[in-house]
Steps between C-alpha positions, in 0.01 A plus 500: 500500500232615745299810437402760761148357541629155591745643753224712653269197526771289667581781742131545585457126562808477721393809697153353546653173623731684739214704650287187536786322677551795733130510593499124564809535720330767710191279538710199598693703758178640649344154519815355654504766771130443563546123512780498751379786716150354529589259781664765710213750470218250565494564880475875433215440255328281760511770765398788273219316320392309813531166321453177689754220472268311266452802272876552492550138400257539211675819392844340509371185331340694215823692448701179471230338286530786252872440463441126461240551225732739317795262526301203370345713227841608378583136430225482239622785280536388140805652338362514151344793318294625798786531748439868574129437562569219748763698688263795537226273633743349753613844609141609559422183695808549713406860574134421572552191714837590647423854606 
């Protein structure tokens, strides 16, 4: 039979997991919108920032390179005891290089 402390701990852990999942979902949605809207807003960014075609190519290339690095990096996650650590590192890399 479980005591009140064990039930409270399980409830706290499940709530923490749920909030973490919700935050990750929001981040994924924001990055997805940014990823797919980037191509359509590039001409507007060119005109407002007075970017040349070459500068725009570097900007677009660095954006795609960030996604490529994050995707390859995700393949090297070890699913042992440090899973949470590796996933956080990958999330940060994706945000830094993909944004």
